[in-house]
KOLKE-819462 format. One line per 2 residues: number of its first residue (from 1); for each residue x, y negated, z of N, C-alpha, C, O. Coordinates in steps of 0.05 Angstrom, whole numbers, plus 5000, padded with zeros to 4 digits. Atoms other than C-alpha are relative to their C-alpha. Layout:
<rs>
NUM) X,Y,Z,X,Y,Z,X,Y,Z,X,Y,Z; ...
</rs>
This chain:
<rs>
1) 4974,5001,5002,8148,1893,2725,5018,5004,5023,5038,5016,5014; 4991,5007,4988,8178,1886,2788,4997,5026,5021,5012,5036,5038
3) 5020,4992,4977,8132,1926,2821,4987,5006,5013,4979,5028,5020; 5015,5006,4978,8099,1898,2862,4967,5000,5002,4955,4999,5024
5) 5022,5004,5006,8032,1896,2833,4997,5038,4974,5012,5043,4956; 5005,4982,5014,8006,1964,2800,4982,4989,4982,4967,4972,4992
7) 4998,5003,5021,7986,1957,2731,4968,5005,4999,4962,5014,5021; 5027,4985,5006,7905,1974,2708,5006,5022,4974,4997,5044,4971
9) 4999,4967,5013,7933,2011,2649,5030,4986,4993,5044,4966,4994; 4962,4995,5030,8000,2024,2608,5020,5004,5024,5019,5006,5048
11) 4970,4999,4976,8069,2031,2637,5019,4985,4997,5017,4970,4977; 4990,5015,5004,8119,1998,2645,5040,5017,5009,5039,5035,5026
13) 4978,4994,4998,8201,2016,2648,5015,4974,5004,5013,4951,4996; 4963,5031,4993,8264,1968,2669,5027,5030,5007,5031,5048,5024
15) 4975,4976,4998,8330,2010,2650,4994,5033,5005,5003,5053,5016; 5017,4965,5005,8296,2072,2643,4992,5002,5027,4994,5026,5032
17) 5018,4998,4980,8263,2065,2711,4967,4991,4997,4956,4969,4995; 5031,4999,5002,8189,2084,2706,4995,4982,5041,5006,4989,5062
19) 4990,5028,4996,8171,2012,2744,4968,5014,5018,4974,5011,5041; 5019,4989,4986,8096,2048,2774,5013,5028,5020,5009,5027,5044
21) 4994,4973,4996,8125,2118,2791,5025,4993,5025,5024,5001,5048; 4980,4999,4977,8195,2092,2825,4993,4960,5005,5006,4945,4990
23) 4989,5025,4999,8184,2017,2848,5018,4986,5024,5030,4966,5030; 4977,5003,4981,8223,2014,2895,5036,5007,4987,5054,4996,4999
25) 4986,5000,5012,8280,2038,2848,5014,4966,4993,5037,4959,4990; 4992,5023,5029,8275,1964,2812,4999,4985,5013,4994,4964,5002
27) 4999,5016,4986,8281,1933,2872,5024,4985,4992,5026,4962,4986; 4978,4997,4982,8357,1951,2885,5007,4986,4982,5022,4971,4995
29) 4994,5005,5000,8373,1918,2826,4995,4982,4979,5004,4983,4957; 5015,5019,5007,8326,1855,2815,4997,4979,5007,4983,4976,5027
31) 5021,5030,4970,8310,1784,2841,4985,4982,4986,4986,4979,4962; 5026,5003,5016,8254,1751,2827,4995,4980,5022,4992,4982,5046
33) 5010,5035,4982,8237,1677,2849,4965,4997,4994,4954,4999,4972; 5025,4989,5006,8165,1680,2859,4993,4946,5011,5004,4930,5026
35) 5003,5019,5007,8130,1604,2843,4988,4997,5029,5003,4983,5042; 5004,5005,4959,8096,1603,2926,5021,5022,5007,5039,5035,4996
37) 5004,4980,4982,8098,1641,2981,5032,5003,5007,5033,5026,5015; 4974,4989,5013,8183,1644,2976,5002,5019,5033,4983,5017,5049
39) 4985,4975,4978,8215,1699,3035,5013,4970,5023,5012,4945,5024; 4980,5008,4968,8259,1682,3101,4996,4971,5006,5016,4958,5012
41) 5008,5024,4999,8219,1616,3106,5018,4991,5023,5036,4974,5023; 4989,5013,4976,8235,1615,3181,5022,5011,5006,5019,5027,5025
43) 4976,5002,4997,8318,1622,3174,5015,4985,4983,5003,4978,4963; 4974,5015,4998,8377,1586,3161,4999,4996,4972,4977,5007,4966
45) 5005,5003,5017,8383,1569,3093,5030,5025,4976,5029,5034,4954; 4981,4988,5003,8455,1607,3090,5001,5026,5002,5014,5043,4991
47) 4992,4964,4983,8439,1669,3136,4969,5008,4982,4958,5028,4990; 5027,5002,5025,8369,1662,3073,5011,5026,4981,4999,5047,4976
49) 4997,5003,5017,8412,1675,3028,5011,5029,5006,5003,5050,4996; 4980,4979,4992,8465,1722,3064,4989,5034,5017,5003,5053,5024
51) 5010,4988,5003,8413,1765,3080,5001,5020,4992,5012,5041,4997; 5007,4995,5024,8378,1771,3018,5024,5023,4984,5018,5044,4972
53) 4984,4973,5013,8448,1808,2994,5001,5016,5021,4979,5027,5020; 5001,4978,4982,8457,1853,3048,4974,5018,4992,4975,5039,4979
55) 5029,4977,5023,8379,1882,3027,5010,4996,4972,4989,5001,4960; 4999,4978,5030,8404,1895,2953,5038,5019,5008,5054,5031,4994
57) 4959,4981,5005,8482,1928,2981,5020,4983,5002,5042,4991,5007; 4967,5003,4999,8530,1886,2982,5002,4999,5036,4982,5001,5051
59) 4981,4981,4995,8578,1901,3033,4997,4953,5026,4994,4930,5017; 4996,5022,4994,8580,1840,3091,5009,4965,4989,4994,4946,4985
61) 4992,5008,5006,8640,1800,3068,5000,4986,4973,5014,4967,4967; 5005,5001,5024,8615,1801,3000,4970,4983,4999,4965,4972,4978
63) 5024,5013,5010,8542,1769,3010,5018,4987,5018,5037,4998,5008; 4992,5015,4988,8577,1726,3056,5023,4986,4975,5022,4961,4978
65) 4993,5009,5016,8622,1708,2998,4987,4989,4972,5000,4977,4955; 5013,5013,5013,8577,1689,2955,4976,4988,5006,4961,4980,4988
67) 5011,5012,4987,8538,1664,2990,5013,4977,5008,5003,4966,5027; 4977,5027,4979,8591,1605,3011,5005,4992,4967,5024,4977,4968
69) 4995,4996,5026,8595,1604,2923,4980,4994,5005,4981,4977,5023; 5019,5021,5009,8524,1584,2911,4991,4991,5013,4973,4977,5003
71) 5002,5036,4974,8516,1538,2980,5015,4978,4975,5003,4958,4968; 4978,5027,5008,8575,1496,2937,4979,4995,4966,4965,4976,4963
73) 5021,5004,5022,8536,1502,2866,4981,4997,5002,4976,4987,4980; 5018,5013,4996,8477,1488,2883,4989,4972,5021,4969,4958,5026
75) 4991,5033,4987,8502,1429,2925,4978,4996,5013,4960,4979,5012; 5025,4995,4958,8459,1454,2997,5018,5015,5015,5018,5037,5025
77) 4979,4988,4985,8529,1448,3024,4983,4978,5027,4975,4995,5043; 5019,5015,4970,8488,1392,3089,4986,5021,4999,4992,5036,5017
79) 5019,4990,4979,8429,1435,3086,4998,5023,5009,4976,5031,5017; 5006,4978,5008,8452,1505,3088,4988,5017,5038,4976,5038,5044
81) 5003,4990,4971,8448,1504,3172,4961,4998,5013,4949,5004,5033; 5025,5011,4982,8379,1474,3166,4979,5034,4990,4981,5053,4974
83) 5008,4966,5015,8326,1531,3165,4979,4987,4974,4979,4962,4971; 5002,4996,5027,8285,1539,3095,4965,4981,5008,4964,4959,4997
85) 5014,4999,4991,8220,1526,3122,4990,4963,5018,4968,4953,5021; 5004,5029,5005,8239,1448,3143,5011,4962,4975,5012,4938,4975
87) 4990,5019,5027,8269,1429,3069,4977,4981,4995,4957,4979,5009; 5021,5002,5024,8231,1396,3022,4993,5017,4971,5009,5031,4959
89) 5001,4969,5009,8188,1436,2974,5031,4995,4970,5035,5016,4958; 4994,4995,5017,8241,1415,2919,5039,5019,5008,5053,5035,4995
91) 4976,4976,4988,8308,1444,2972,4991,5034,5002,5006,5053,5006; 5007,4975,4988,8264,1502,2982,5007,5010,4977,5024,5029,4976
93) 4996,4978,5023,8259,1521,2905,5025,5007,4990,5033,5028,4979; 4959,4991,5004,8335,1514,2899,5013,5009,5026,5037,5010,5032
95) 4980,4983,4974,8352,1544,2962,4986,5037,4982,5001,5056,4978; 5006,4973,5007,8307,1607,2932,5007,5014,4979,5008,5038,4975
97) 4987,4978,5021,8334,1612,2866,5028,5008,5018,5036,5029,5009; 4986,4991,4994,8391,1623,2907,5004,5027,5001,5022,5042,4993
99) 5003,4973,4985,8367,1679,2937,4988,5008,4974,4965,5010,4982; 5014,4998,5011,8338,1696,2871,5032,5021,4988,5032,5043,4977
101) 4974,4997,5021,8416,1702,2844,5026,5021,5016,5047,5031,5009; 4979,4979,4975,8449,1744,2910,4997,5024,4990,4974,5031,4984
103) 4986,4975,4996,8484,1810,2898,4993,5010,4971,4993,5034,4966; 4988,5005,5022,8480,1786,2819,4982,5042,4997,4988,5066,4996
105) 5018,4983,5019,8419,1828,2800,5003,4999,4970,5016,4982,4958; 4990,4997,5025,8415,1855,2728,4974,4987,4985,4969,4981,4961
107) 5027,5000,5015,8348,1842,2720,4995,4968,5015,5008,4966,5036; 5013,5022,4973,8313,1763,2754,4991,4990,4985,4997,4982,4963
109) 5025,5014,5020,8249,1737,2742,4991,4983,5009,4975,4988,5027; 5007,5035,4986,8235,1655,2759,4967,4987,4998,4957,4968,4986
111) 5035,5013,5009,8160,1642,2762,5017,4967,5004,5031,4958,5023; 4999,5032,5004,8169,1565,2736,5027,4989,5020,5022,4975,5039
113) 4979,5008,4980,8241,1551,2770,5009,4972,5003,5030,4967,5014; 4976,5025,5000,8252,1474,2761,4975,5000,5011,4982,5013,5031
115) 5024,5011,4988,8170,1458,2788,5015,4979,5029,5030,4986,5046; 4994,5015,4964,8183,1407,2850,5023,4992,4996,5036,4982,5014
117) 4965,5018,4993,8253,1384,2818,5009,4978,4992,5000,4972,4970; 5002,5030,5007,8275,1317,2810,5032,5015,4976,5046,5035,4981
119) 4992,5007,5031,8316,1312,2739,5022,5014,4995,5027,5030,4977; 4969,4980,5004,8391,1332,2762,4993,5021,5010,5001,5040,4996
121) 4999,4969,4990,8376,1390,2798,4973,5011,4985,4962,5026,5001; 5021,4995,5034,8318,1405,2734,5028,5013,4985,5035,5036,4987
123) 4970,5000,5013,8386,1398,2692,5025,5026,5008,5039,5037,4992; 4987,4984,4992,8422,1445,2743,4997,5027,4995,5017,5041,4992
125) 5005,4970,4984,8387,1512,2753,5004,4994,4974,5023,5010,4970; 5000,4978,5024,8388,1517,2678,5026,4994,4984,5034,5012,4969
127) 4968,4996,4984,8456,1500,2679,5009,5041,4997,5016,5058,4981; 4991,4966,4988,8467,1570,2717,4981,5023,4983,4990,5046,4982
129) 5000,4971,5003,8418,1614,2682,5014,4988,4969,5034,5002,4969; 4975,5000,5018,8458,1588,2612,5024,5018,5003,5034,5035,4988
131) 4974,4993,5004,8517,1601,2643,5003,5028,5014,5024,5041,5015; 5003,4962,4996,8490,1675,2673,4999,5019,4980,5004,5043,4982
133) 4997,4985,5041,8485,1698,2596,5021,5018,4996,5023,5042,4991; 4976,4995,5009,8552,1694,2588,5028,5003,5012,5050,5001,5001
135) 4982,5005,4984,8589,1699,2651,4996,5033,5009,5015,5045,5020; 5002,4976,4997,8556,1772,2655,4972,5007,4988,4955,4991,4979
137) 5041,4981,5028,8485,1832,2619,4995,4990,5032,5008,4994,5053; 5017,4998,4993,8442,1811,2655,4965,4981,4983,4962,4960,4971
139) 5018,5007,5012,8372,1801,2633,4984,4974,5020,4984,4978,5044; 5015,5024,4987,8331,1732,2660,4972,4993,4997,4971,4974,4981
141) 5034,5007,5014,8247,1724,2651,5003,4992,5012,5010,4999,5034; 5013,5015,4995,8229,1666,2653,4973,4985,4997,4970,4971,4977
143) 5020,5015,5006,8160,1637,2664,4997,4973,5003,5004,4964,5025; 4997,5027,4997,8150,1569,2652,4982,4983,4975,4984,4991,4952
145) 5003,5012,5014,8110,1512,2623,5004,4975,4982,4989,4965,4965; 4989,5009,5006,8162,1470,2614,5012,5011,4968,5033,5024,4964
147) 4985,4987,5045,8177,1490,2527,5026,4988,5001,5042,5006,5001; 4982,5031,5003,8231,1426,2526,5020,5004,5001,5040,4999,4988
149) 4966,5000,4978,8274,1448,2581,5006,5031,4987,5026,5034,4974; 4989,4974,4998,8275,1524,2573,5009,5008,4970,5032,5017,4970
151) 4986,5002,5023,8286,1529,2498,5027,5006,4985,5036,5017,4965; 4971,5003,5004,8350,1513,2508,5019,5016,5007,5044,5016,5005
153) 4978,4981,4979,8367,1570,2550,4993,5032,4985,5007,5053,4984; 4999,4969,5001,8332,1627,2524,5004,5004,4970,5010,4986,4955
155) 4994,4990,5018,8336,1675,2467,4973,5009,4987,4973,5007,4963; 5025,4996,5007,8262,1697,2456,4980,5003,5013,4982,5020,5030
157) 5014,5015,4995,8202,1671,2472,4969,5032,5002,4966,5054,4991; 5024,4979,5007,8133,1708,2489,4989,4980,5006,4999,4968,5025
159) 5020,5016,4985,8066,1656,2491,4981,5026,5009,4982,5046,4994; 5020,4998,4994,8011,1684,2527,4968,4987,5011,4972,4972,5030
161) 5034,5007,5009,7930,1665,2524,4975,5015,5012,4956,5027,5003; 5033,4977,4985,7879,1696,2572,5017,5028,5005,5007,5046,4991
163) 4988,4977,4996,7926,1753,2595,5016,5012,4975,5035,5026,4979; 4982,4978,5015,7951,1781,2528,5039,4978,4981,5050,4957,4986
165) 4978,5029,5008,8016,1754,2481,4984,4993,4980,4972,5011,4967; 5007,5013,5049,7993,1714,2408,5014,4998,4996,5014,4988,4973
167) 4982,5012,5022,8063,1708,2396,5028,4999,5005,5036,4979,5019; 4972,4993,4994,8134,1727,2400,5018,5002,4979,5010,5013,4958
169) 4989,5010,5015,8190,1707,2364,5024,4988,5030,5021,4989,5054; 4978,5025,4985,8261,1657,2388,4983,4972,4981,4969,4972,4961
171) 5012,5025,4997,8242,1581,2392,4991,4998,4980,4968,4997,4973; 4998,5020,5023,8267,1558,2327,4982,5032,4968,4984,5034,4944
173) 5017,4986,5015,8223,1613,2294,4971,4989,5007,4961,4977,4989; 5020,5007,4997,8160,1598,2327,4986,4972,4994,4966,4961,4986
175) 5015,5045,5009,8167,1520,2325,4998,5003,4969,4981,4989,4959; 5013,5001,5028,8169,1539,2246,4983,5008,4988,4980,5015,4965
177) 5041,4981,5013,8094,1566,2247,4984,4977,5006,4963,4975,4994; 5002,5037,5001,8083,1492,2267,4995,4982,4977,4985,4960,4974
179) 4985,5023,5016,8102,1464,2216,5006,4967,4997,5027,4957,5004; 5006,5029,4980,8084,1391,2224,4989,4987,5011,4982,4964,5011
181) 5026,5013,4972,8044,1394,2282,5016,4967,5003,5034,4960,4987; 4988,5026,4977,8062,1318,2328,4994,5010,5026,4971,5016,5032
183) 5004,4997,4978,8072,1333,2393,5007,4982,5020,5030,4984,5028; 5000,5012,4984,8057,1279,2443,5007,5000,5027,4990,5004,5044
185) 5000,5005,4956,8089,1271,2520,5005,4985,5009,5028,4976,5008; 5003,5025,4996,8065,1217,2552,5006,5011,5039,5001,5031,5052
187) 4987,5000,4967,8098,1201,2629,4991,4974,5023,4994,4949,5024; 5033,5022,4992,8043,1169,2675,5015,5002,5036,5017,5022,5050
189) 4990,4992,4966,8080,1139,2750,4979,4981,5003,4973,4963,4987; 5020,5035,4990,8026,1091,2791,4974,5014,4996,4965,5023,4974
191) 5041,4999,5007,7949,1107,2803,4975,4988,4981,4952,4994,4973; 5011,5016,5005,7943,1049,2777,5002,5006,4967,4983,5009,4952
193) 4998,4986,5037,7968,1070,2703,5005,5028,4994,5022,5035,4978; 4998,4983,5012,7958,1135,2701,4965,4998,5008,4961,5018,5021
195) 5033,4996,5002,7866,1123,2706,5009,4979,4974,4991,4978,4958; 5001,5022,5033,7895,1066,2642,5000,5023,4981,4985,5029,4963
197) 4983,4977,5023,7936,1122,2610,4978,5023,4991,4972,5026,4967; 5018,4989,4999,7886,1168,2619,4973,4998,4984,4963,5018,4973
199) 5027,5009,5023,7822,1133,2579,5021,4986,4978,5011,4981,4956; 4983,5004,5027,7876,1112,2532,5003,5028,4983,4986,5029,4964
201) 4987,4976,5001,7904,1182,2514,4976,5015,4984,4977,5025,4962; 5018,4994,5009,7831,1201,2512,4984,4990,4978,4966,5004,4968
203) 5006,5025,5027,7815,1144,2456,5014,5005,4987,5012,4991,4967; 4978,4997,5015,7863,1161,2426,5003,5031,4985,5017,5037,4965
205) 4999,4970,5020,7846,1244,2411,4975,4995,4997,4967,5014,4983; 5019,4994,5012,7775,1222,2403,5002,4989,4970,4988,4995,4950
207) 4999,5028,5024,7810,1158,2353,4997,5032,4974,4982,5033,4955; 4985,4973,5023,7838,1233,2311,4986,5028,4990,4987,5040,4969
209) 5022,4995,5012,7789,1270,2315,4988,4986,4981,4999,4994,4961; 5013,5008,5006,7743,1224,2282,5010,4997,4972,4995,4992,4953
211) 4980,5001,5033,7787,1221,2221,5016,5026,4989,5021,5029,4965; 5011,4989,5028,7799,1279,2205,4977,5016,4991,4975,5034,4975
213) 5030,4989,5010,7726,1290,2203,4998,4976,4972,4990,4979,4949; 5008,5015,5027,7722,1237,2156,5008,5016,4972,4997,5020,4951
215) 4978,4999,5028,7785,1261,2116,4988,5026,4991,4998,5031,4969; 5028,4974,5007,7729,1331,2106,5014,5029,5016,5006,5052,5011
217) 4988,4981,4986,7780,1372,2157,4988,4996,5017,4973,4980,5006; 5020,4993,4976,7739,1377,2221,5012,5016,5007,5015,5038,4997
219) 4992,4967,4977,7770,1415,2275,4991,5029,4996,5001,5051,4994; 5012,4965,5009,7713,1462,2263,5002,5015,4979,4994,5039,4980
221) 4992,4993,5020,7736,1472,2195,5027,5007,5011,5034,5028,4999; 4970,4987,5008,7810,1485,2215,5003,5011,5016,5027,5016,5015
223) 5008,4981,4983,7795,1526,2269,4986,5030,4998,4990,5051,5010; 4999,4974,5014,7751,1572,2218,5026,5005,4983,5030,5027,4973
225) 4984,4989,5020,7805,1574,2180,5019,5006,5007,5035,5001,4988; 4991,5004,4993,7856,1595,2228,5019,4980,5005,5043,4986,5003
227) 4972,5025,5000,7893,1526,2239,5000,5001,5021,4985,5013,5037; 5004,5006,4973,7915,1501,2293,4983,4976,5013,4972,4961,4996
229) 5016,5009,4991,7879,1463,2332,5004,4978,5031,5016,4983,5052; 4982,5032,4977,7887,1384,2375,4981,5005,5023,4957,5008,5024
231) 5014,4985,4982,7876,1404,2436,5014,4961,5031,5033,4946,5026; 4979,5019,4988,7897,1344,2496,5000,5013,5031,4983,5030,5039
233) 5003,5003,4978,7918,1343,2567,5017,4978,5013,5041,4972,5010; 4969,5025,4968,7954,1289,2622,5004,5028,5015,4988,5043,5027
235) 4987,4985,4978,8002,1333,2655,5000,4977,5028,4997,4955,5019; 4999,5015,4980,8005,1295,2730,5024,5021,5018,5035,5043,5018
237) 4972,4977,4972,8056,1306,2797,4976,5018,5026,4951,5022,5023; 4996,4975,4979,8044,1353,2855,4968,4977,5016,4948,4985,5027
239) 5026,5006,4978,7996,1295,2885,4978,4977,4976,4960,4961,4983; 5020,5009,5002,7963,1269,2828,4998,5032,4970,5013,5040,4953
241) 5009,4978,5015,7930,1330,2790,4990,5001,4961,4972,4994,4946; 5012,4999,5027,7929,1344,2724,4972,4999,4991,4955,5016,4997
243) 5018,5002,4999,7877,1310,2693,4991,5006,4968,5002,4999,4947; 4995,4983,5042,7842,1352,2625,4981,4988,4992,4958,4988,5001
245) 5017,5015,5015,7821,1307,2576,4970,5021,4974,4960,5017,4952; 5020,4977,5026,7766,1371,2547,5021,5011,4974,5042,5004,4962
247) 4979,4975,5030,7790,1425,2491,4980,4985,4985,4961,5001,4981; 5018,5003,5012,7747,1378,2451,4998,5006,4962,5018,4996,4952
249) 5002,4999,5029,7732,1392,2371,4988,5036,4992,4968,5044,4980; 4995,4964,5009,7744,1477,2366,4971,5010,4998,4965,5025,4979
251) 5035,4978,4995,7662,1501,2389,4989,4973,5002,4972,4974,5019; 5019,5025,5002,7635,1415,2376,5001,4998,4972,5021,4990,4959
253) 5001,5016,5030,7607,1406,2307,4991,4977,4996,4976,4968,4979; 5020,5033,4995,7586,1343,2319,5021,4980,5014,5008,4962,5025
255) 4973,5010,4998,7661,1310,2340,4981,4965,5007,4969,4956,5027; 5019,5028,4998,7629,1234,2322,4991,5005,5019,5004,4999,5040
257) 5023,5006,4979,7574,1243,2364,5003,4996,5039,4986,4992,5056; 4989,5005,4971,7615,1237,2434,5007,4977,5007,5024,4963,4996
259) 5002,5019,4986,7605,1191,2477,5025,4988,5015,5038,4999,5033; 4977,5001,4990,7662,1141,2483,5007,4973,5037,4996,4952,5045
261) 4989,5010,4994,7702,1119,2538,4993,4969,5002,4983,4959,4982; 5013,5025,5014,7687,1041,2555,5048,4995,5004,5064,5007,5018
263) 4977,5006,5015,7760,1010,2529,5016,4981,5022,5015,4957,5025; 4968,5019,4980,7822,0990,2585,5003,4988,4993,5014,4981,5014
265) 4987,5026,5001,7841,0933,2561,4983,4981,4996,4991,4958,4996
</rs>
């Protein structure tokens, strides 16, 4: 979409510009926040923002004015003279978010914009994205796993599985397709609670599968009928990686015969 990689097949057009044939033309009206490898890490926050604006065609006074406005809006005032690579992971992502907004691009691509952010800064980022839609014509493409937060600001959702789009629609329409499915979100803090909670959730998951099978609607039958299949996973922090509880059921003809972990109680 941004002309950074050549597609294996097909074509991409953004505002009438063929991205494959003219990749540099797209960069003139687009902003990008990567998930990793943030640019200009060897510059101070203020200069990184200003230089980004200048690269997008802003005059020096205009770039400085927008830099000052974004530093205030993003609450980076006390960090404006610090080098990007000396910031914490969360602050560096906030600064990178500001760089993506410099020059008022018509297309903004944000890859996991709220990763590593505390709750207050996450809310701030979503509020700015929501305000962008009201202030000027802009297309904002969000790549995120935080659906609960993102659905408050997005107009259209595309769900991708294995590199293919499997569902497209508004958040309300996609949720309506799930019917009465239940979503459980658990936050575990601390190594002891993490290990204990993981075992408990795995036990609950296996119990659910056994109940489904005893009712004559095991998950392998649900999969065959094209119905949603319960899959479990625990979300971890950067210091404690996500623990995969296993995709039990869809391809398991005998889920009740799986060994269970020892009770943590």
